[in-house]
C-alpha positions as a Python dict, from the first residue, in 0.01 Angstrom:
ca = {
    (1, 'M'): (0, 0, 0),
    (2, 'M'): (-193, 200, 255),
    (3, 'I'): (-413, -101, 331),
    (4, 'L'): (-111, -329, 368),
    (5, 'V'): (59, -83, 601),
    (6, 'A'): (-260, -59, 807),
    (7, 'V'): (-284, -437, 824),
    (8, 'V'): (74, -463, 949),
    (9, 'L'): (10, -194, 1212),
    (10, 'V'): (-310, -361, 1333),
    (11, 'M'): (-146, -703, 1352),
    (12, 'G'): (153, -556, 1532),
    (13, 'A'): (-72, -380, 1783),
    (14, 'T'): (-268, -701, 1839),
    (15, 'A'): (52, -897, 1901),
    (16, 'F'): (168, -628, 2143),
    (17, 'F'): (-161, -643, 2337),
    (18, 'R'): (-129, -1021, 2367),
    (19, 'S'): (237, -1000, 2474),
    (20, 'M'): (132, -762, 2752),
    (21, 'G'): (-134, -1007, 2866),
    (22, 'W'): (-421, -784, 2757),
    (23, 'T'): (-735, -964, 2642),
    (24, 'P'): (-1038, -826, 2458),
    (25, 'H'): (-1205, -804, 2799),
    (26, 'S'): (-954, -540, 2908),
    (27, 'V'): (-955, -301, 2615),
    (28, 'G'): (-1196, -52, 2760),
    (29, 'M'): (-1533, -217, 2710),
    (30, 'G'): (-1710, -200, 3044),
    (31, 'G'): (-2038, -345, 3162),
    (32, 'D'): (-2167, -696, 3217),
    (33, 'R'): (-2045, -954, 2968),
    (34, 'L'): (-2226, -1248, 2818),
    (35, 'G'): (-2077, -1507, 2585),
    (36, 'M'): (-2214, -1636, 2258),
    (37, 'V'): (-2130, -1966, 2091),
    (38, 'S'): (-2222, -2012, 1725),
    (39, 'V'): (-2291, -2365, 1602),
    (40, 'E'): (-2342, -2334, 1227),
    (41, 'G'): (-2353, -2569, 932),
    (42, 'V'): (-2293, -2941, 922),
    (43, 'I'): (-2118, -3063, 1236),
    (44, 'L'): (-1811, -3257, 1124),
    (45, 'D'): (-1556, -3127, 1372),
    (46, 'S'): (-1607, -2990, 1722),
    (47, 'A'): (-1260, -2863, 1818),
    (48, 'E'): (-1311, -2487, 1770),
    (49, 'V'): (-1659, -2481, 1925),
    (50, 'V'): (-1555, -2691, 2225),
    (51, 'E'): (-1244, -2480, 2284),
    (52, 'W'): (-1450, -2160, 2273),
    (53, 'I'): (-1703, -2305, 2518),
    (54, 'R'): (-1418, -2391, 2756),
    (55, 'T'): (-1280, -2038, 2720),
    (56, 'L'): (-1616, -1889, 2819),
    (57, 'K'): (-1655, -2140, 3101),
    (58, 'D'): (-1320, -2042, 3254),
    (59, 'D'): (-1364, -1667, 3204),
    (60, 'T'): (-1502, -1533, 3532),
    (61, 'S'): (-1611, -1207, 3366),
    (62, 'I'): (-1865, -1395, 3152),
    (63, 'K'): (-2196, -1414, 3341),
    (64, 'G'): (-2382, -1649, 3107),
    (65, 'V'): (-2377, -1791, 2754),
    (66, 'L'): (-2608, -1779, 2454),
    (67, 'L'): (-2579, -2085, 2229),
    (68, 'R'): (-2691, -1987, 1878),
    (69, 'V'): (-2765, -2292, 1664),
    (70, 'N'): (-2826, -2302, 1291),
    (71, 'S'): (-2727, -2657, 1197),
    (72, 'P'): (-2897, -2955, 1031),
    (73, 'G'): (-2677, -3193, 1231),
    (74, 'G'): (-2379, -3399, 1129),
    (75, 'A'): (-2147, -3664, 1270),
    (76, 'I'): (-2238, -3823, 1601),
    (77, 'A'): (-1911, -3801, 1794),
    (78, 'P'): (-1853, -3425, 1734),
    (79, 'S'): (-2215, -3358, 1833),
    (80, 'Q'): (-2156, -3556, 2153),
    (81, 'E'): (-1840, -3358, 2228),
    (82, 'I'): (-2029, -3028, 2199),
    (83, 'Y'): (-2308, -3178, 2412),
    (84, 'Q'): (-2054, -3266, 2682),
    (85, 'A'): (-1894, -2920, 2669),
    (86, 'V'): (-2234, -2749, 2697),
    (87, 'S'): (-2324, -2979, 2989),
    (88, 'A'): (-2006, -2878, 3173),
    (89, 'L'): (-2071, -2511, 3098),
    (90, 'A'): (-2429, -2535, 3225),
    (91, 'E'): (-2301, -2663, 3559),
    (92, 'V'): (-2137, -2326, 3634),
    (93, 'K'): (-2321, -2064, 3427),
    (94, 'P'): (-2667, -2000, 3282),
    (95, 'V'): (-2695, -2124, 2923),
    (96, 'V'): (-2974, -2035, 2681),
    (97, 'A'): (-2997, -2195, 2336),
    (98, 'S'): (-3147, -2002, 2046),
    (99, 'Y'): (-3255, -2181, 1727),
    (100, 'G'): (-3237, -2019, 1386),
    (101, 'T'): (-3361, -2177, 1064),
    (102, 'V'): (-3273, -2530, 1169),
    (103, 'A'): (-3141, -2704, 1480),
    (104, 'A'): (-3201, -3066, 1394),
    (105, 'S'): (-3040, -3401, 1466),
    (106, 'G'): (-2685, -3328, 1588),
    (107, 'G'): (-2773, -2958, 1614),
    (108, 'Y'): (-3047, -3043, 1862),
    (109, 'Y'): (-2830, -3304, 2034),
    (110, 'A'): (-2546, -3058, 2097),
    (111, 'S'): (-2774, -2791, 2247),
    (112, 'A'): (-3001, -3012, 2458),
    (113, 'P'): (-2815, -2942, 2789),
    (114, 'A'): (-2899, -2569, 2778),
    (115, 'H'): (-3106, -2452, 3074),
    (116, 'V'): (-3356, -2291, 2838),
    (117, 'I'): (-3410, -2364, 2468),
    (118, 'V'): (-3574, -2091, 2262),
    (119, 'A'): (-3696, -2172, 1910),
    (120, 'N'): (-3874, -1965, 1651),
    (121, 'P'): (-4218, -2106, 1569),
    (122, 'G'): (-4087, -2191, 1223),
    (123, 'S'): (-3751, -2333, 1328),
    (124, 'I'): (-3703, -2695, 1218),
    (125, 'T'): (-3572, -2908, 1501),
    (126, 'A'): (-3568, -3258, 1658),
    (127, 'S'): (-3501, -3518, 1384),
    (128, 'I'): (-3374, -3746, 1659),
    (129, 'G'): (-3230, -4055, 1496),
    (130, 'V'): (-2935, -4213, 1319),
    (131, 'M'): (-2887, -4260, 946),
    (132, 'A'): (-2630, -4444, 737),
    (133, 'E'): (-2626, -4453, 360),
    (134, 'F'): (-2403, -4599, 93),
    (135, 'V'): (-2429, -4734, -260),
    (136, 'T'): (-2329, -5061, -424),
    (137, 'V'): (-2209, -5079, -782),
    (138, 'T'): (-2207, -5457, -817),
    (139, 'E'): (-2461, -5480, -1099),
    (140, 'A'): (-2304, -5192, -1291),
    (141, 'L'): (-1963, -5356, -1272),
    (142, 'E'): (-2104, -5690, -1388),
    (143, 'K'): (-2252, -5524, -1698),
    (144, 'L'): (-1905, -5391, -1775),
    (145, 'G'): (-1757, -5734, -1731),
    (146, 'I'): (-1576, -5638, -1412),
    (147, 'K'): (-1572, -5877, -1121),
    (148, 'P'): (-1433, -5718, -801),
    (149, 'E'): (-1264, -5920, -530),
    (150, 'V'): (-1278, -5807, -167),
    (151, 'L'): (-1052, -5984, 82),
    (152, 'T'): (-1106, -5943, 457),
    (153, 'T'): (-997, -6106, 781),
    (154, 'G'): (-1352, -6111, 916),
    (155, 'K'): (-1704, -6137, 779),
    (156, 'Y'): (-1800, -5789, 900),
    (157, 'K'): (-1487, -5602, 790),
    (158, 'A'): (-1605, -5505, 441),
    (159, 'A'): (-1961, -5415, 542),
    (160, 'G'): (-2062, -5113, 338),
    (161, 'T'): (-1811, -5151, 58),
    (162, 'P'): (-1962, -5045, -277),
    (163, 'M'): (-1803, -5349, -438),
    (164, 'R'): (-2060, -5597, -305),
    (165, 'E'): (-2398, -5606, -140),
    (166, 'L'): (-2443, -5649, 232),
    (167, 'T'): (-2486, -5999, 361),
    (168, 'P'): (-2775, -6057, 606),
    (169, 'E'): (-2523, -6080, 892),
    (170, 'Q'): (-2355, -5753, 792),
    (171, 'R'): (-2688, -5574, 761),
    (172, 'E'): (-2793, -5688, 1109),
    (173, 'Q'): (-2456, -5591, 1257),
    (174, 'L'): (-2480, -5239, 1111),
    (175, 'L'): (-2837, -5204, 1234),
    (176, 'D'): (-2727, -5315, 1580),
    (177, 'L'): (-2455, -5049, 1575),
    (178, 'M'): (-2705, -4785, 1470),
    (179, 'R'): (-2952, -4891, 1740),
    (180, 'D'): (-2685, -4844, 2005),
    (181, 'L'): (-2599, -4496, 1872),
    (182, 'H'): (-2970, -4416, 1863),
    (183, 'D'): (-3012, -4520, 2227),
    (184, 'Q'): (-2719, -4296, 2322),
    (185, 'F'): (-2886, -4004, 2143),
    (186, 'V'): (-3223, -4062, 2310),
    (187, 'G'): (-3067, -4119, 2652),
    (188, 'D'): (-2860, -3801, 2639),
    (189, 'V'): (-3157, -3591, 2529),
    (190, 'A'): (-3376, -3743, 2801),
    (191, 'R'): (-3107, -3675, 3062),
    (192, 'A'): (-3049, -3317, 2950),
    (193, 'R'): (-3418, -3233, 2917),
    (194, 'K'): (-3511, -3422, 3236),
    (195, 'M'): (-3767, -3624, 3045),
    (196, 'P'): (-3849, -3996, 3070),
    (197, 'F'): (-3654, -4205, 2818),
    (198, 'A'): (-3979, -4347, 2680),
    (199, 'R'): (-4121, -4000, 2616),
    (200, 'V'): (-3821, -3899, 2407),
    (201, 'A'): (-3809, -4238, 2235),
    (202, 'A'): (-4171, -4192, 2125),
    (203, 'V'): (-4073, -3898, 1902),
    (204, 'A'): (-3724, -4023, 1816),
    (205, 'D'): (-3824, -4167, 1481),
    (206, 'G'): (-3630, -3920, 1270),
    (207, 'R'): (-3916, -3675, 1231),
    (208, 'G'): (-3840, -3308, 1201),
    (209, 'V'): (-4080, -3075, 1380),
    (210, 'T'): (-4140, -2702, 1391),
    (211, 'G'): (-4049, -2495, 1692),
    (212, 'R'): (-4416, -2473, 1785),
    (213, 'Q'): (-4455, -2851, 1767),
    (214, 'A'): (-4133, -2898, 1964),
    (215, 'L'): (-4275, -2681, 2242),
    (216, 'E'): (-4581, -2905, 2264),
    (217, 'L'): (-4356, -3212, 2276),
    (218, 'G'): (-4140, -3067, 2551),
    (219, 'L'): (-3828, -3053, 2335),
    (220, 'V'): (-3792, -2674, 2371),
    (221, 'D'): (-3897, -2435, 2648),
    (222, 'M'): (-4030, -2126, 2474),
    (223, 'L'): (-4087, -1963, 2139),
    (224, 'G'): (-3898, -1652, 2042),
    (225, 'S'): (-3623, -1487, 1844),
    (226, 'E'): (-3252, -1462, 1914),
    (227, 'S'): (-3314, -1122, 2069),
    (228, 'Q'): (-3575, -1266, 2304),
    (229, 'A'): (-3339, -1550, 2393),
    (230, 'F'): (-3073, -1292, 2476),
    (231, 'D'): (-3317, -1103, 2697),
    (232, 'K'): (-3403, -1429, 2873),
    (233, 'L'): (-3034, -1491, 2938),
    (234, 'K'): (-2988, -1140, 3078),
    (235, 'A'): (-3281, -1196, 3314),
    (236, 'M'): (-3132, -1528, 3430),
    (237, 'C'): (-2804, -1346, 3499),
    (238, 'S'): (-2981, -1057, 3678),
    (239, 'I'): (-2849, -808, 3421),
    (240, 'E'): (-3045, -491, 3363),
    (241, 'G'): (-2989, -264, 3065),
    (242, 'R'): (-2729, -329, 2798),
    (243, 'A'): (-2460, -596, 2811),
    (244, 'V'): (-2152, -675, 2606),
    (245, 'L'): (-2193, -988, 2394),
    (246, 'V'): (-1863, -1171, 2337),
    (247, 'K'): (-1900, -1386, 2025),
    (248, 'G'): (-1705, -1684, 1899),
    (249, 'P'): (-1550, -1893, 1772),
    (250, 'V'): (-1419, -1659, 1502),
    (251, 'K'): (-1304, -1834, 1187),
    (252, 'E'): (-962, -1772, 1036),
    (253, 'Q'): (-963, -1460, 817),
    (254, 'S'): (-753, -1318, 539),
    (255, 'L'): (-528, -1017, 607),
    (256, 'L'): (-777, -783, 445),
    (257, 'E'): (-1067, -933, 642),
    (258, 'K'): (-867, -894, 963),
    (259, 'F'): (-801, -529, 882),
    (260, 'V'): (-1166, -455, 806),
    (261, 'G'): (-1277, -653, 1108),
    (262, 'S'): (-1035, -467, 1333),
    (263, 'L'): (-1226, -149, 1262),
    (264, 'K'): (-1517, -318, 1440),
    (265, 'I'): (-1300, -416, 1737),
    (266, 'D'): (-1245, -772, 1622),
    (267, 'L'): (-940, -942, 1775),
    (268, 'S'): (-886, -1290, 1629),
    (269, 'S'): (-606, -1523, 1721),
    (270, 'S'): (-395, -1712, 1470),
    (271, 'T'): (-554, -2039, 1576),
    (272, 'G'): (-900, -1934, 1463),
    (273, 'Q'): (-1028, -1860, 1814),
    (274, 'G'): (-1129, -1505, 1888),
    (275, 'W'): (-1376, -1255, 2017),
    (276, 'T'): (-1606, -999, 1864),
    (277, 'F'): (-1810, -754, 2064),
    (278, 'S'): (-2154, -603, 2030),
    (279, 'Y'): (-2392, -433, 2269),
    (280, 'R'): (-2736, -582, 2318),
}
């Protein structure tokens, strides 16, 4: 009961602060502020990350942004949307990317526009390329005496259905689609990294590389930890001493998690966007 009462009080106070127009930036935490964007896990949706990037871009109290990436990649379009948001952010504020365990494929794609990319020597990155995979169950169905029928209005419409194998025309059409997506990937990386298209294309064969190898290939700018990346960002923003790090996006939490988090000055909105603070 005490916990529930505390939760209600905290949520009520948070709602009051918002109704008064008070943001986490105005609750008594002074000093220079830097933003942090976390890109974690498989990239299947970009909405929360892109919205948080826009929030930091529009917040004049945020001097620069640290993009922390720990992702093996994911879908192409969401990775492109994050790429575009980071590009827009980098036009107005310093952006430093920091790689954790892995920042490969879409994870690398999304962070390429950062002014400086910092990878650990053992971070796995690059893996520039496009992959599509599917299975066919035609032979298995035939052994069971099942004969599937697939009706389409065009010869390419059912390409990839598990009910029948690809025709030569379908295979070539899918490969052509993948080649175009691949060229978009290479072109965007080359543009963001200010590298010749051919130089990026030479290593865009799907290979994953270590942070140390990526430095030699020109895919990252320096080796170091998240802390060193943060120090680099502070130097780029001419910040001396400690700074407040405003982190996001914050995922939706349960009532109990919100209560516990509030003890650490965590103010999360009902839409899943939010801010957490730490001094670095």
